[in-house]
C-alpha positions as CSV (number, residue, x, y, z in Angstrom):
1,M,36.4,-12.5,53.6
2,S,35.2,-9.0,52.2
3,A,31.6,-8.9,50.4
4,F,33.7,-8.5,46.9
5,G,35.6,-11.3,47.8
6,K,32.4,-13.8,48.2
7,G,31.1,-12.4,45.1
8,L,34.0,-12.5,43.2
9,L,34.1,-16.4,44.3
10,D,30.6,-17.2,43.4
11,G,31.1,-15.7,39.8
12,L,33.9,-17.9,39.4
13,R,32.4,-21.0,40.6
14,V,29.3,-20.7,38.4
15,T,31.5,-20.1,35.6
16,A,33.7,-23.2,36.2
17,V,30.5,-25.1,36.6
18,N,29.4,-23.8,33.4
19,F,32.6,-24.5,31.5
20,F,33.2,-27.6,32.4
21,G,29.5,-28.7,32.9
22,S,29.5,-28.3,28.9
23,Y,32.0,-30.7,28.2
24,F,31.1,-33.5,30.4
25,D,27.3,-33.2,31.3
26,K,26.2,-33.6,27.4
27,G,22.5,-34.5,28.7
28,R,22.5,-30.3,28.5
29,K,21.6,-28.9,25.6
30,E,20.8,-25.7,27.1
31,R,24.3,-25.6,27.8
32,L,25.5,-26.3,24.0
33,F,24.4,-23.1,22.2
34,T,26.5,-23.1,19.0
35,Y,24.6,-22.6,15.9
36,Q,26.4,-23.1,12.3
37,Y,24.1,-20.2,11.0
38,P,22.6,-19.8,8.6
39,E,22.1,-23.5,7.9
40,E,21.4,-24.4,11.7
41,R,18.4,-22.0,13.2
42,A,18.2,-21.7,16.6
43,P,14.7,-22.3,17.5
44,I,12.3,-18.9,17.6
45,P,10.5,-18.4,20.8
46,E,6.3,-17.8,19.9
47,N,6.6,-14.7,22.1
48,S,9.2,-13.3,20.1
49,R,8.6,-10.1,18.0
50,T,10.9,-8.2,15.3
51,F,9.0,-6.0,13.0
52,P,5.0,-5.6,12.4
53,F,2.8,-7.4,9.3
54,L,-0.2,-7.2,8.2
55,V,-2.8,-10.4,8.8
56,A,-4.8,-10.8,5.7
57,D,-7.5,-13.7,5.6
58,D,-7.6,-14.8,1.5
59,P,-3.8,-15.5,0.4
60,N,-5.2,-15.3,-3.0
61,D,-6.6,-12.0,-2.5
62,P,-4.3,-10.4,0.0
63,V,-5.2,-6.4,-0.5
64,G,-9.5,-7.3,-0.5
65,T,-9.2,-9.3,2.7
66,I,-6.8,-7.4,4.9
67,R,-8.0,-6.9,8.3
68,C,-6.8,-3.2,8.2
69,T,-10.0,-0.6,8.2
70,A,-7.0,2.7,7.7
71,C,-8.2,3.7,11.2
72,K,-4.9,5.0,11.6
73,I,-4.8,4.5,15.6
74,C,-1.6,2.3,15.2
75,E,0.3,5.5,13.3
76,V,-1.1,7.2,16.2
77,E,0.2,5.5,18.6
78,C,3.3,4.7,17.2
79,P,6.0,6.3,19.9
80,P,9.1,7.1,16.7
81,K,6.3,7.4,14.6
82,C,7.4,4.8,11.9
83,I,4.0,4.3,10.3
84,Y,2.4,6.5,7.6
85,I,-1.2,5.2,6.6
86,V,-3.2,6.6,3.6
87,M,-6.8,5.2,3.1
88,D,-8.1,4.1,-0.1
89,R,-11.1,5.8,-1.9
90,D,-13.2,4.9,-4.8
91,E,-13.6,6.5,-7.9
92,K,-16.6,9.5,-6.2
93,G,-14.1,9.7,-3.6
94,K,-15.6,7.8,-1.2
95,P,-13.1,5.9,1.6
96,R,-13.2,2.7,1.4
97,Q,-12.3,0.6,4.5
98,R,-8.8,-0.6,3.3
99,P,-5.3,0.8,3.4
100,K,-4.2,2.3,0.0
101,V,-0.8,3.0,1.4
102,F,0.4,1.3,4.5
103,D,4.0,1.8,5.2
104,I,6.4,0.8,7.9
105,D,10.7,2.5,8.3
106,L,12.4,-0.4,9.7
107,S,15.4,1.8,10.3
108,V,13.1,3.9,12.9
109,C,10.9,0.7,14.4
110,M,11.8,-0.1,18.0
111,Q,10.1,-2.9,17.5
112,C,7.9,-1.9,21.1
113,G,4.7,-3.8,19.9
114,I,2.3,-1.0,21.3
115,C,0.5,-0.9,17.3
116,V,-0.8,-4.4,18.1
117,E,-1.8,-3.6,21.5
118,V,-4.0,-0.8,20.3
119,C,-5.5,-2.2,17.2
120,P,-8.9,-2.9,17.8
121,F,-9.3,-5.2,14.2
122,E,-6.3,-7.4,15.0
123,S,-5.1,-6.6,11.9
124,I,-1.3,-5.8,12.7
125,K,1.0,-8.4,13.7
126,M,4.7,-8.9,15.5
127,D,6.8,-11.1,13.0
128,N,9.4,-13.5,13.5
129,D,11.5,-12.6,10.6
130,Y,14.7,-11.0,12.3
131,E,16.4,-11.2,9.2
132,K,15.5,-7.8,7.3
133,A,19.3,-6.3,6.3
134,R,19.4,-4.3,3.3
135,Y,21.9,-2.1,1.2
136,G,20.8,0.9,1.7
137,R,20.2,3.1,4.7
138,F,17.1,5.2,3.5
139,N,14.3,3.9,1.0
140,E,15.6,0.3,1.1
141,L,14.3,0.2,4.7
142,V,10.8,1.1,4.3
143,E,8.6,-1.6,4.1
144,H,5.3,-0.8,1.8
145,L,1.8,-2.3,1.6
146,P,2.2,-5.5,-0.4
147,D,6.0,-6.2,1.6
148,L,3.6,-6.0,5.1
149,L,0.9,-8.0,3.6
150,K,1.0,-11.8,4.9
151,P,-1.8,-14.7,4.9
152,N,-3.3,-16.1,8.2
153,A,-1.8,-19.0,7.6
154,Y,1.6,-18.0,8.1
155,Y,0.3,-16.0,11.3
156,H,-0.6,-19.6,12.6
157,R,2.9,-21.0,11.5
158,I,4.5,-18.8,13.7
159,K,2.6,-17.9,16.4
160,P,0.0,-20.7,17.1
161,T,-1.2,-20.0,20.0
162,E,-2.0,-16.5,20.0
163,A,-3.2,-17.3,16.3
164,A,-5.9,-20.1,17.8
165,A,-6.9,-17.3,20.2
166,V,-7.1,-14.2,18.1
167,D,-9.4,-16.7,15.3
168,A,-11.3,-17.9,18.1
169,K,-12.1,-14.0,19.3
170,L,-13.1,-12.9,15.9
171,K,-15.3,-15.8,15.2
172,A,-17.3,-14.9,18.7
173,E,-17.6,-11.4,17.6
174,A,-18.8,-12.2,14.0
175,E,-21.4,-14.6,15.7
176,K,-22.5,-12.0,18.2
177,K,-22.9,-9.5,15.2
178,A,-24.9,-12.0,13.0
179,A,-27.2,-12.5,15.9
180,K,-27.7,-9.2,16.8
181,A,-28.4,-8.3,13.2
182,A,-31.4,-11.6,13.1
183,A,-32.7,-10.3,16.3
184,A,-33.0,-6.5,14.6
185,A,-34.3,-8.1,11.9
186,A,-36.8,-10.4,13.5
187,A,-37.9,-7.0,15.5
188,K,-39.0,-5.3,12.9
189,P,-42.4,-4.5,12.3
190,P,-43.6,-5.8,8.8
191,P,-44.4,-3.3,5.8
192,K,-47.8,-1.7,6.3
193,P,-49.9,-2.7,2.8
194,A,-50.5,-0.3,0.1
195,V,-54.0,1.3,0.1
């Protein structure tokens, strides 16, 4: 028998096993994959990704506790250039370490996750929310800063393993920084008395 015929028969055998097995082998849940959407939803794996969102540490003050410092690394590294950031400034024009404008064009975003990989502050993460359909094609598909902000508790709910590792890393960095500041303060000589 030729290689073509053998491959065809192997394919038909696998199809038949899966087809008839789904009727007779009820213990195999992976073969029964029909969900009555939207009432029933398929479980989403923790490592799945859809569109980016921004993490805020305090749900009561998301803008004040946003991890993003508007460094624009994600904007520069984004392959389709769908991220637009403007740094916030105070009344005197001094820059604040947070974004005033943070927009992501969902019609352009290819969900690659490069923005997450390059973020040094662990502020941008990939969501699991895949229901982003809109009626319009242009401005309706642009997510603005208030839409992108989600609390750290949400991040823990959708990706618990990754969120716990990120929080442990940030806590260790904060403790290291505090210890370094305390050592620098202890090493500083006392001020000389005025004569």
